[in-house]
C-alpha positions in Angstrom: -5.3 -22.8 14.5 -3.5 -20.4 12.4 -0.4 -18.3 13.5 -0.3 -15.0 12.1 3.3 -13.5 11.4 3.1 -10.0 12.8 6.5 -8.9 11.9 5.4 -6.1 9.5 2.6 -5.2 12.1 5.5 -4.1 14.3 6.8 -1.6 12.2 6.6 2.2 13.2 6.3 3.2 9.7 3.1 2.4 7.9 3.1 1.5 4.1 0.5 -0.5 2.2 2.3 -3.8 3.3 2.3 -2.7 7.0 -1.7 -1.7 6.6 -2.5 -5.1 5.6 -0.5 -6.7 8.4 -1.9 -4.4 11.0 -5.4 -5.0 10.0 -5.1 -8.7 9.6 -3.7 -9.3 12.7 -6.2 -7.2 14.2 -9.6 -8.1 12.5 -9.1 -12.1 11.8 -8.5 -13.0 15.7 -11.4 -10.8 16.6 -13.8 -11.7 13.8 -12.9 -15.6 13.8 -12.2 -16.3 17.8 -10.5 -19.8 18.0 -9.1 -19.8 14.7 -6.2 -17.4 14.8 -3.2 -16.6 17.2 -0.7 -13.8 16.7 3.1 -13.9 16.8 4.7 -10.5 17.1 8.2 -9.6 17.5 9.6 -6.6 19.3 10.0 -3.5 17.0 13.7 -4.1 16.9 13.1 -7.2 14.7 10.5 -5.9 12.5 13.0 -4.9 9.5 16.5 -6.5 8.6 17.1 -7.7 12.1 14.1 -9.9 11.9 14.9 -12.3 9.1 16.3 -14.5 11.9 13.2 -14.4 14.0 10.9 -15.2 11.0 12.9 -18.0 9.5 14.0 -19.7 12.6 12.0 -18.9 15.7 8.4 -18.5 14.0 8.4 -22.2 12.7 9.4 -23.3 16.3 6.5 -20.9 17.8 4.1 -22.4 15.2 5.2 -26.1 16.2 4.7 -25.2 19.9 1.2 -23.9 19.3 0.4 -26.7 17.2 -0.6 -24.1 14.3 -1.7 -26.1 11.2 -0.5 -23.1 9.1 1.3 -19.8 9.5 -0.2 -16.8 7.8 2.6 -14.2 6.4 0.8 -10.9 5.3 4.0 -9.2 4.0 5.7 -11.0 1.1 8.3 -12.8 3.1 7.8 -16.3 5.0 9.5 -19.1 6.5 11.1 -21.3 4.0 10.7 -24.5 5.6 9.7 -26.1 8.9 5.9 -25.3 8.7 3.0 -24.9 6.3 2.7 -21.5 5.2 0.1 -19.1 3.5 1.6 -15.9 2.3 0.2 -12.4 0.9 2.5 -11.2 -2.0 1.8 -7.8 -3.1 3.8 -7.6 -6.0 6.9 -8.4 -7.7 8.5 -5.0 -8.6 11.9 -6.2 -7.4 12.2 -9.1 -9.8 10.5 -7.2 -12.7 12.2 -3.7 -12.0 15.4 -4.5 -10.0 16.5 -0.9 -11.1 14.5 0.6 -8.3 16.0 -1.3 -5.5 19.4 -1.6 -3.8 21.4 -4.6 -5.3 21.5 -6.4 -2.0 17.6 -6.1 -1.8 17.3 -7.5 -5.4 19.6 -10.6 -4.7 17.6 -11.4 -1.7 14.1 -11.3 -3.5 15.6 -13.2 -6.5 16.8 -15.9 -4.1 13.8 -16.1 -1.5 10.5 -15.1 -3.0 10.7 -17.8 -5.7 11.1 -20.2 -2.9 8.5 -18.8 -0.4 5.8 -19.1 -3.2 7.1 -22.8 -3.9 6.8 -23.7 -0.4 3.7 -21.9 0.4 0.4 -23.9 0.8 -1.7 -20.9 -0.3 -0.9 -17.8 -2.0 -2.9 -14.6 -1.6 -2.2 -11.2 -3.8 -3.9 -8.3 -4.1 -5.1 -8.0 -7.9 -5.2 -9.9 -11.0 -2.4 -7.8 -12.1 -0.1 -9.1 -9.3 -1.4 -12.8 -9.7 -0.1 -12.5 -13.4 3.5 -11.2 -12.1 3.6 -13.7 -9.8 3.3 -16.7 -12.2 5.6 -14.8 -14.8 8.3 -13.5 -12.5 7.9 -16.0 -9.4 7.2 -19.2 -11.0 4.2 -19.5 -8.6 1.4 -22.0 -9.2 -1.5 -20.2 -10.2 -3.9 -22.9 -8.7 -2.4 -21.9 -5.3 -3.3 -18.1 -5.8 -6.5 -16.3 -4.6 -7.0 -12.8 -5.3 -8.2 -10.8 -2.5 -8.3 -6.9 -2.6 -7.2 -4.6 0.3 -10.0 -2.5 2.0 -10.7 0.8 3.8 -11.4 1.4 7.5 -14.8 3.5 6.9 -14.8 4.5 10.5 -11.6 6.3 10.1 -11.4 7.2 6.5 -14.4 9.6 5.6 -15.1 13.1 4.4 -16.0 14.5 7.8 -12.1 13.5 9.3 -10.8 16.3 11.3 -8.9 18.4 8.4 -7.9 21.3 10.7 -6.4 19.2 13.3 -4.2 17.5 10.5 -3.6 21.1 9.2 -2.4 22.3 12.5 -0.1 19.1 13.2 1.9 19.8 10.3 1.8 23.4 9.8 0.3 23.4 6.6 -1.4 27.2 6.7 -4.6 28.0 5.0 -3.7 27.5 1.4 -5.6 24.9 -0.3 -3.4 21.9 -1.3 -2.8 18.6 -3.5 -1.7 15.5 -1.5 0.3 12.3 -2.3 0.9 9.5 0.0 4.2 7.6 -1.0 7.3 6.0 0.4 10.3 8.0 -1.1 11.3 5.2 -3.5 11.8 5.2 -7.4 8.8 3.0 -8.3 6.4 6.1 -6.7 8.1 8.3 -9.2 7.5 11.4 -7.1 10.0 13.5 -9.4 7.3 13.4 -12.2 5.1 15.8 -10.0 7.6 18.9 -10.8 5.4 20.1 -13.7 2.4 19.9 -11.5 4.2 21.6 -8.6 4.6 24.4 -10.8 1.3 24.7 -12.5 -0.5 24.3 -8.9 1.9 26.8 -7.5 0.5 29.2 -10.1 -3.1 28.5 -9.1 -2.0 29.4 -5.3 -2.1 25.6 -4.5 0.5 23.7 -2.6 1.7 20.2 -3.3 2.5 17.9 0.0 4.0 14.6 0.2 3.6 12.2 3.2 5.8 9.5 3.6 9.5 8.6 4.1 12.4 6.7 2.4 13.0 2.9 3.0 16.5 1.4 3.2 16.1 -1.6 0.8 15.2 0.8 -2.2 17.4 2.9 -4.4 17.1 6.4 -4.1 17.7 7.3 -7.8 14.5 9.1 -9.1 13.1 8.8 -5.5 13.7 12.8 -4.5 10.9 15.4 -4.4 11.1 18.1 -7.1 11.0 21.8 -6.4 7.8 22.8 -5.1 6.7 19.7 -3.4 7.1 20.0 0.4 7.9 16.7 2.4 5.5 15.9 5.5 7.9 12.9 6.3 6.1 10.0 8.2 2.7 11.1 9.0 1.3 9.9 12.4 -1.8 7.4 11.5 -4.3 9.7 13.6 -3.5 12.6 11.1 -3.7 10.8 7.7 -7.7 10.9 7.4 -7.7 14.5 8.0 -4.8 15.2 5.7 -6.7 13.2 2.8 -10.0 14.9 3.5 -8.5 18.4 3.7 -6.7 17.8 0.3 -8.6 19.5 -2.9 -7.2 16.5 -4.9 -4.8 13.4 -4.5 -2.2 12.2 -6.7 -0.5 9.0 -7.1 2.1 9.2 -10.0 3.4 5.3 -9.4 5.3 3.4 -12.1 4.3 0.5 -10.9 1.4 -0.8 -8.0 0.1 -4.1 -7.1 -3.4 -2.5 -6.0 -3.0 1.2 -5.0 -4.3 1.5 -1.4 -3.9 5.1 -1.0 -6.1 6.1 -3.8 -9.2 4.2 -2.4 -8.5 6.2 1.0 -8.4 9.2 -0.4 -11.5 8.6 -2.5 -13.4 7.3 1.0 -12.3 10.9 2.4 -14.2 12.5 -0.4 -11.0 13.5 -2.2 -10.9 13.2 -6.3 -7.7 11.3 -7.7 -5.6 11.4 -10.2 -3.1 8.6 -11.0 -1.5 6.6 -13.6 -2.3 3.5 -15.9 0.4 1.5 -14.0 -0.1 -2.1 -12.8 -3.2 -2.6 -10.8 -4.5 1.0 -10.6 -7.0 1.1 -13.2 -8.6 -2.0 -11.8 -8.6 -0.5 -8.3 -9.7 3.2 -9.2 -12.0 2.2 -12.3 -13.9 5.1 -13.5 -13.5 7.3 -10.3 -9.9 8.8 -11.1 -8.4 10.6 -13.9 -5.3 9.0 -15.3 -2.1 9.7 -17.3 1.0 7.8 -18.2 3.6 7.5 -15.4 6.1 8.7 -18.0 4.4 11.9 -18.8 4.7 14.5 -16.1 2.9 17.2 -18.4 -0.2 14.8 -18.3 -0.3 14.4 -14.7 -0.2 18.3 -14.3 -2.7 18.6 -17.0 -5.0 16.2 -15.4 -4.6 17.9 -11.7 -4.9 21.3 -13.5 -8.4 20.2 -15.1 -9.5 18.7 -11.5 -9.0 21.7 -9.4 -10.2 24.2 -11.9 -13.3 22.5 -13.0 -15.8 22.3 -10.1 -18.4 20.0 -11.9 -15.4 17.5 -13.0 -14.2 17.8 -9.2 -17.9 16.9 -7.7 -18.3 14.2 -10.3 -14.9 12.5 -9.3 -15.8 13.1 -5.6 -19.3 11.2 -5.9 -17.5 8.4 -7.9 -14.9 8.1 -5.7 -17.1 7.9 -2.5 -19.2 5.2 -4.3 -16.0 3.3 -5.5 -14.7 3.2 -2.0 -18.1 1.6 -0.5 -17.1 -1.6 -2.2 -13.9 -2.2 -0.3 -13.6 -2.6 3.2 -11.3 -4.6 5.8 -13.9 -6.8 6.8 -14.5 -8.1 3.6 -10.7 -8.2 3.0 -10.3 -10.3 6.3 -13.4 -12.6 5.0 -11.5 -13.2 1.9 -8.5 -14.1 3.6 -10.3 -16.5 5.7 -12.0 -18.1 3.2 -9.0 -18.7 1.1 -7.5 -20.5 4.3 -10.0 -22.8 4.9 -8.6 -26.5 4.9 
C-alpha cells in the first residue's frame, strides 16, 4: 500500500504543482484500486502551517496504515521515518534564488537536498528538470524517473464553454490573448508590456489569470500597463478561457514543463512561449518562441500569430495534435510504474 500526501491537493488555488497533486490523488486510487490510500490535511494546513503535519503526522499515518511508501507529488516530503517517493518539478529556488523570498530560499537549500537524498524514488517532469536535480540538489540520477504531466481531455477541448467564462469574468466582446501564471518573478509577466501595447492597437485585450504566492519575491512580478488581471480563476472556467482566446502566451524565465501551454493547445488555442527550461521539449513544433529576455520578440510573435490566419490555423492544428500525446491517465500510469517494488 502506498500513501499519497494530498497536502498540495487541499490548497484552494491551482497551479501546476497543485494540478499534479489533485490528479494523482484522484486517479491513482481509482485506476489502481487496493494500491493507494490518500492522506489529506484540512485546507488550513495546506501551506506553511502544514509543514509540521507533513514532517511529523504524515509518517505516523503511514506507519499506522502499514504503507510501504509515501508518495509526495509537490516537491516536499518527510525527511525521515518512512520511505518516500517525491515528485520534484524543478529546482528554480536553488538555481535562481533572486526570484524568491530569502526565507523560502533558505528553506529550500536546507530541505531539498535532504529530501532527494532520503527518497527511495524521485520523479520529475522533464529531462531538463532531471539535469537540474542532479546539478543543484545532488540527486542520484539512478533514482530519477521522468514522467511528463498531462491534460484532462474531457475538460480541455475546443468546445469548452467560452461564453460562460467571458460572462463570469466580464471580458466583453473583444478578442483577447490569455496568459495563465502565478504573479511571480519567474513567470516574467512584465515582459508582456510591448505585447499588450501591440495587441491594443489591433483591438485585442491581454488578460492574465493567476494570483500571487507568499513564498516568492514580487520584484519583477507585477503586471505591465495594458494587461488586465483576472486573479485566481475558478477551475470550472479555465477551459472556456483557454478555448475563447485568440492566442495563449507564457513568457516564463524558467519552467520545468509548462503545463498551461499544453492545456491551451488542447483547447485549440495557438501558443507563444519562450525557449526557457523545458518549454521547447514540451511544446515541440506546435508553438512560436522568443527569448524570455526579449519582450519585443514576444510582441512580434503574438502580432504574427493574431494577424496571419494561415499561421494561426497551422499552429492550432499542430497544438491539438501535440496535446493528444499527453494525458493524466498516461501520467498516472508512469508514476505507478515508477513506484513498483
